[in-house]
GUBATI-984220 format. One record per residue (C-alpha): residue number from 1; chain; x, y negated, z negated. Coordinates in Angstrom, 1 decimal. Layout:
BEGIN
DRENNU   n chain     xx     yy     zz
DRENNU NUM     A      X      Y      Z
...
//
This chain:
BEGIN
DRENNU   n chain     xx     yy     zz
DRENNU   1     A  168.4   67.2  -56.2
DRENNU   2     A  167.0   63.8  -57.1
DRENNU   3     A  164.2   62.9  -59.5
DRENNU   4     A  161.8   62.3  -56.7
DRENNU   5     A  162.3   65.9  -55.5
DRENNU   6     A  161.2   67.5  -58.7
DRENNU   7     A  157.7   68.5  -57.5
DRENNU   8     A  155.1   71.0  -58.5
DRENNU   9     A  156.3   73.2  -55.7
DRENNU  10     A  159.8   73.2  -56.9
DRENNU  11     A  158.8   74.0  -60.5
DRENNU  12     A  156.6   76.8  -59.3
DRENNU  13     A  159.4   78.2  -57.2
DRENNU  14     A  161.7   78.1  -60.2
DRENNU  15     A  159.2   80.0  -62.2
DRENNU  16     A  158.6   82.5  -59.5
DRENNU  17     A  162.4   83.1  -59.2
DRENNU  18     A  163.1   83.4  -63.0
DRENNU  19     A  159.8   84.0  -64.8
DRENNU  20     A  157.4   85.3  -62.2
DRENNU  21     A  154.8   86.3  -64.8
DRENNU  22     A  154.2   82.6  -65.5
DRENNU  23     A  154.4   81.3  -61.9
DRENNU  24     A  150.6   81.4  -61.2
DRENNU  25     A  149.5   79.5  -64.3
DRENNU  26     A  148.0   76.1  -63.6
DRENNU  27     A  150.7   73.4  -63.4
DRENNU  28     A  150.5   69.6  -63.6
DRENNU  29     A  152.9   66.8  -64.4
DRENNU  30     A  152.5   64.9  -67.7
DRENNU  31     A  154.2   62.0  -69.2
DRENNU  32     A  157.7   62.9  -70.2
DRENNU  33     A  160.7   61.1  -71.6
DRENNU  34     A  163.5   59.3  -69.7
DRENNU  35     A  165.9   62.2  -69.7
DRENNU  36     A  163.5   65.1  -69.0
DRENNU  37     A  160.4   65.6  -66.9
DRENNU  38     A  157.5   67.5  -68.3
DRENNU  39     A  155.0   69.8  -66.6
DRENNU  40     A  152.0   71.3  -68.4
DRENNU  41     A  151.9   75.1  -67.7
DRENNU  42     A  148.6   76.7  -68.4
DRENNU  43     A  146.9   75.8  -71.7
DRENNU  44     A  149.7   76.7  -74.1
DRENNU  45     A  153.1   76.1  -72.4
DRENNU  46     A  155.1   73.3  -70.8
DRENNU  47     A  158.2   73.2  -68.5
DRENNU  48     A  160.8   70.7  -69.7
DRENNU  49     A  163.1   70.0  -66.7
DRENNU  50     A  166.3   68.0  -66.9
DRENNU  51     A  166.0   64.8  -65.0
DRENNU  52     A  168.2   61.8  -66.0
DRENNU  53     A  170.2   63.6  -68.7
DRENNU  54     A  173.7   64.0  -67.4
DRENNU  55     A  174.4   67.0  -69.5
DRENNU  56     A  172.3   70.0  -70.7
DRENNU  57     A  173.2   69.3  -74.3
DRENNU  58     A  169.7   68.1  -75.4
DRENNU  59     A  167.9   71.2  -74.1
DRENNU  60     A  170.6   73.6  -75.4
DRENNU  61     A  170.3   72.0  -78.8
DRENNU  62     A  166.5   72.5  -78.8
DRENNU  63     A  166.8   76.1  -77.6
DRENNU  64     A  169.2   76.9  -80.5
DRENNU  65     A  167.6   75.1  -83.4
DRENNU  66     A  163.9   74.6  -82.9
DRENNU  67     A  163.0   78.3  -83.3
DRENNU  68     A  164.7   78.2  -86.7
DRENNU  69     A  163.2   74.9  -87.8
DRENNU  70     A  159.6   75.2  -86.5
DRENNU  71     A  158.3   77.8  -88.9
DRENNU  72     A  159.0   75.6  -91.9
DRENNU  73     A  157.6   72.4  -90.5
DRENNU  74     A  154.0   71.4  -91.4
DRENNU  75     A  153.3   69.8  -88.0
DRENNU  76     A  153.4   71.5  -84.6
DRENNU  77     A  156.7   71.0  -82.6
DRENNU  78     A  157.6   72.4  -79.2
DRENNU  79     A  159.3   75.8  -79.4
DRENNU  80     A  161.4   77.2  -76.5
DRENNU  81     A  160.1   80.5  -75.3
DRENNU  82     A  161.9   81.0  -71.9
DRENNU  83     A  165.2   79.8  -70.6
DRENNU  84     A  165.6   78.4  -67.1
DRENNU  85     A  169.1   78.6  -65.7
DRENNU  86     A  170.6   76.3  -63.1
DRENNU  87     A  170.5   77.8  -59.6
DRENNU  88     A  171.1   77.1  -55.9
DRENNU  89     A  167.5   75.8  -55.8
DRENNU  90     A  168.0   73.4  -58.7
DRENNU  91     A  171.3   72.7  -60.3
DRENNU  92     A  170.1   71.5  -63.7
DRENNU  93     A  168.6   73.1  -66.8
DRENNU  94     A  165.0   73.7  -67.6
DRENNU  95     A  163.1   75.4  -70.4
DRENNU  96     A  159.6   76.7  -71.0
DRENNU  97     A  158.3   75.6  -74.3
DRENNU  98     A  155.1   75.7  -76.3
DRENNU  99     A  152.7   72.8  -75.6
DRENNU 100     A  151.9   70.5  -78.6
DRENNU 101     A  148.3   69.3  -78.2
DRENNU 102     A  147.5   65.7  -78.7
DRENNU 103     A  148.0   62.3  -77.1
DRENNU 104     A  151.3   60.4  -77.3
DRENNU 105     A  151.1   57.6  -79.8
DRENNU 106     A  152.2   55.0  -77.3
DRENNU 107     A  149.0   55.8  -75.4
DRENNU 108     A  146.8   56.3  -78.5
DRENNU 109     A  146.4   55.1  -82.0
DRENNU 110     A  146.4   56.1  -85.7
DRENNU 111     A  143.2   55.1  -87.4
DRENNU 112     A  143.5   57.3  -90.5
DRENNU 113     A  146.5   55.6  -91.9
DRENNU 114     A  146.6   57.3  -95.3
DRENNU 115     A  146.3   60.7  -93.8
DRENNU 116     A  149.0   60.0  -91.3
DRENNU 117     A  151.3   58.6  -94.0
DRENNU 118     A  150.9   61.8  -96.0
DRENNU 119     A  151.4   64.0  -92.9
DRENNU 120     A  154.5   62.2  -91.9
DRENNU 121     A  156.0   62.3  -95.4
DRENNU 122     A  155.3   66.1  -95.6
DRENNU 123     A  156.9   66.6  -92.2
DRENNU 124     A  160.0   64.7  -93.1
DRENNU 125     A  160.3   66.2  -96.6
DRENNU 126     A  160.3   69.7  -94.9
DRENNU 127     A  162.8   68.6  -92.2
DRENNU 128     A  165.2   66.7  -94.4
DRENNU 129     A  166.9   69.7  -96.1
DRENNU 130     A  170.6   70.3  -96.0
DRENNU 131     A  171.8   71.4  -92.6
DRENNU 132     A  174.2   74.2  -92.0
DRENNU 133     A  177.9   73.6  -91.4
DRENNU 134     A  177.5   74.3  -87.6
DRENNU 135     A  174.6   71.9  -87.2
DRENNU 136     A  175.0   69.3  -84.4
DRENNU 137     A  176.7   66.0  -85.3
DRENNU 138     A  175.3   62.7  -84.0
DRENNU 139     A  177.1   61.1  -81.1
DRENNU 140     A  175.2   57.8  -80.2
DRENNU 141     A  173.2   57.5  -83.4
DRENNU 142     A  173.4   58.5  -87.1
DRENNU 143     A  175.9   55.9  -88.2
DRENNU 144     A  175.6   53.4  -91.0
DRENNU 145     A  174.0   50.1  -89.7
DRENNU 146     A  177.3   48.3  -90.2
DRENNU 147     A  178.6   50.5  -87.4
DRENNU 148     A  175.6   49.8  -85.1
DRENNU 149     A  175.8   46.0  -85.1
DRENNU 150     A  176.7   45.8  -81.4
DRENNU 151     A  173.5   47.6  -80.4
DRENNU 152     A  171.4   45.4  -82.7
DRENNU 153     A  172.9   42.2  -81.2
DRENNU 154     A  172.3   43.5  -77.7
DRENNU 155     A  168.7   44.2  -78.4
DRENNU 156     A  168.2   40.9  -80.2
DRENNU 157     A  169.8   38.9  -77.5
DRENNU 158     A  168.0   40.7  -74.7
DRENNU 159     A  164.4   40.3  -75.9
DRENNU 160     A  162.8   37.1  -74.7
DRENNU 161     A  163.1   34.3  -77.2
DRENNU 162     A  159.4   33.6  -76.7
DRENNU 163     A  158.5   37.1  -77.8
DRENNU 164     A  160.5   36.7  -81.0
DRENNU 165     A  159.3   33.2  -81.8
DRENNU 166     A  160.6   32.0  -85.1
DRENNU 167     A  161.2   35.6  -86.3
DRENNU 168     A  164.8   35.7  -85.1
DRENNU 169     A  166.3   34.6  -88.4
DRENNU 170     A  164.0   36.9  -90.4
DRENNU 171     A  165.0   39.9  -88.2
DRENNU 172     A  168.7   39.1  -88.7
DRENNU 173     A  168.2   38.9  -92.4
DRENNU 174     A  166.6   42.4  -92.5
DRENNU 175     A  169.5   43.7  -90.5
DRENNU 176     A  172.1   42.0  -92.7
DRENNU 177     A  170.5   43.5  -95.7
DRENNU 178     A  170.7   47.0  -94.1
DRENNU 179     A  174.4   46.4  -93.3
DRENNU 180     A  175.1   45.5  -96.9
DRENNU 181     A  173.3   48.6  -98.3
DRENNU 182     A  175.4   51.4  -99.7
DRENNU 183     A  176.1   54.4  -97.4
DRENNU 184     A  174.3   57.7  -97.6
DRENNU 185     A  176.1   59.9 -100.2
DRENNU 186     A  173.9   62.9 -100.2
DRENNU 187     A  174.3   66.1  -98.1
DRENNU 188     A  173.9   65.9  -94.4
DRENNU 189     A  170.3   66.8  -93.8
DRENNU 190     A  168.4   67.6  -90.6
DRENNU 191     A  167.4   64.4  -88.8
DRENNU 192     A  165.1   64.3  -85.7
DRENNU 193     A  166.9   61.1  -84.7
DRENNU 194     A  164.5   59.6  -82.2
DRENNU 195     A  161.1   59.1  -83.9
DRENNU 196     A  159.1   56.5  -82.0
DRENNU 197     A  155.6   56.3  -80.5
DRENNU 198     A  156.3   58.3  -77.4
DRENNU 199     A  157.8   61.2  -79.4
DRENNU 200     A  154.9   62.0  -81.6
DRENNU 201     A  151.3   63.0  -80.7
DRENNU 202     A  148.1   62.0  -82.4
DRENNU 203     A  144.6   63.6  -82.5
DRENNU 204     A  141.5   62.7  -84.5
DRENNU 205     A  143.1   59.4  -85.6
DRENNU 206     A  146.2   60.9  -87.3
DRENNU 207     A  149.6   62.4  -86.7
DRENNU 208     A  149.2   65.8  -84.9
DRENNU 209     A  152.7   66.8  -83.8
DRENNU 210     A  156.3   65.8  -83.2
DRENNU 211     A  158.2   66.3  -79.9
DRENNU 212     A  161.5   65.7  -78.2
DRENNU 213     A  164.2   67.0  -80.6
DRENNU 214     A  167.0   66.4  -78.1
DRENNU 215     A  168.8   64.0  -80.5
DRENNU 216     A  168.5   66.4  -83.5
DRENNU 217     A  171.5   66.0  -85.8
DRENNU 218     A  172.7   66.4  -89.4
DRENNU 219     A  173.2   63.2  -91.3
DRENNU 220     A  171.5   60.2  -93.0
DRENNU 221     A  167.7   60.6  -93.3
DRENNU 222     A  167.4   56.8  -93.0
DRENNU 223     A  167.3   57.2  -89.2
DRENNU 224     A  164.0   59.1  -89.5
DRENNU 225     A  162.5   57.0  -92.3
DRENNU 226     A  162.3   54.2  -89.7
DRENNU 227     A  159.1   56.0  -88.7
DRENNU 228     A  157.3   54.5  -91.6
DRENNU 229     A  157.3   51.2  -89.8
DRENNU 230     A  157.5   52.4  -86.2
DRENNU 231     A  154.6   54.9  -86.3
DRENNU 232     A  152.2   54.1  -89.1
DRENNU 233     A  149.6   51.3  -89.1
DRENNU 234     A  149.9   48.2  -91.4
DRENNU 235     A  149.9   48.8  -95.1
DRENNU 236     A  150.7   52.5  -94.9
DRENNU 237     A  154.5   52.2  -95.6
DRENNU 238     A  154.2   52.2  -99.4
DRENNU 239     A  152.0   55.3  -99.4
DRENNU 240     A  154.5   57.1  -97.1
DRENNU 241     A  157.5   56.4  -99.3
DRENNU 242     A  155.5   57.4 -102.4
DRENNU 243     A  154.6   60.7 -100.8
DRENNU 244     A  158.1   61.2  -99.4
DRENNU 245     A  159.5   60.6 -102.9
DRENNU 246     A  163.2   61.2 -101.9
DRENNU 247     A  164.4   57.8 -100.7
DRENNU 248     A  166.5   55.6 -103.0
DRENNU 249     A  166.6   51.8 -102.6
DRENNU 250     A  169.7   51.8 -100.4
DRENNU 251     A  168.2   54.4  -98.0
DRENNU 252     A  165.0   52.4  -97.7
DRENNU 253     A  167.1   49.2  -96.9
DRENNU 254     A  169.1   51.0  -94.2
DRENNU 255     A  165.9   52.5  -92.8
DRENNU 256     A  164.2   49.1  -92.6
DRENNU 257     A  167.1   47.5  -90.8
DRENNU 258     A  167.3   50.4  -88.3
DRENNU 259     A  163.5   50.1  -87.9
DRENNU 260     A  164.0   46.4  -86.9
DRENNU 261     A  166.6   47.4  -84.3
DRENNU 262     A  164.4   50.1  -82.9
DRENNU 263     A  161.4   47.7  -82.8
DRENNU 264     A  163.6   45.4  -80.7
DRENNU 265     A  164.5   48.3  -78.4
DRENNU 266     A  160.8   49.1  -77.9
DRENNU 267     A  160.1   45.5  -77.1
DRENNU 268     A  163.0   45.4  -74.6
DRENNU 269     A  161.8   48.6  -72.9
DRENNU 270     A  158.3   47.0  -72.7
DRENNU 271     A  159.8   43.8  -71.3
DRENNU 272     A  161.7   45.9  -68.7
DRENNU 273     A  158.5   47.7  -67.8
DRENNU 274     A  156.6   44.4  -67.3
DRENNU 275     A  159.3   43.3  -64.9
DRENNU 276     A  159.3   46.6  -63.0
DRENNU 277     A  162.8   47.5  -63.9
DRENNU 278     A  163.9   51.2  -63.8
DRENNU 279     A  163.1   53.1  -67.0
DRENNU 280     A  160.9   50.3  -68.3
DRENNU 281     A  157.8   51.3  -70.4
DRENNU 282     A  155.1   48.6  -70.5
DRENNU 283     A  153.2   50.2  -73.3
DRENNU 284     A  156.2   50.1  -75.6
DRENNU 285     A  156.3   46.3  -75.8
DRENNU 286     A  153.1   45.9  -77.9
DRENNU 287     A  154.1   48.9  -80.0
DRENNU 288     A  157.5   47.4  -80.7
DRENNU 289     A  156.0   44.0  -81.6
DRENNU 290     A  153.5   45.6  -84.0
DRENNU 291     A  156.3   47.6  -85.6
DRENNU 292     A  158.5   44.5  -86.0
DRENNU 293     A  155.6   42.6  -87.6
DRENNU 294     A  155.3   45.4  -90.1
DRENNU 295     A  159.0   45.4  -90.8
DRENNU 296     A  158.9   41.6  -91.5
DRENNU 297     A  155.6   41.4  -93.4
DRENNU 298     A  155.6   44.4  -95.7
DRENNU 299     A  157.6   44.3  -98.9
DRENNU 300     A  160.1   47.0  -99.5
DRENNU 301     A  158.4   50.0 -101.3
//
């Protein structure tokens, strides 16, 4: 079953086979991530169906942990409510989840910067508590920046020089400072792991929800604190860190370097989208450039 064959008829057939009480609800495709396709189901639900992900690990992780985390988080997050099993009709995993209302930030904007900074800080304070011993461990992220230099160099070298202008040396300086920062010595805390403009939703000019917990892991909170630069408008970073009130200088330095790398990734995905390459996201380019400008122009809090 290829991506192009994931149609509304297929999704409805899967519901009819495994959850017939939901099969007649209105169904429409909405923007989803790279690994999973999303279908809005009625007013309150969504079907998250495995697309490019090669394993079911992300959805299995969400099924296990989101019902436990969601009640203590101050912003809405998707909560799995029904499991969809692989079958002869469709060999991959799918899950029925609660719908998080709002518009993805890569298609919207935050105009109430102070409110959004406070909301993001409250969310991450609630999330960043010590994780249990059996919490998932990061595989492709979560490491100290010094162990991620290959990825940073790839992004830096892949973004058009014209897009970076004279900022290349400044970006490298931010990264080098993160590499030199001491490692996280606190307990392994819950980390969303992939906070960028397509994985949060906004409404009324502020942050309204967080989605896609497929990369959830226990580790260094710096990976989430990148959101201060990636999500918030200019001049909101200091307010965010003041409200978060849990980040020491080394953690902020690691977070800033990781934010620079993620900004480059967003710019690369935008560049790929502009060129019509598979997986490219044209809207991510401007978001990445704006985030990188914030990384380079705003002083450390």
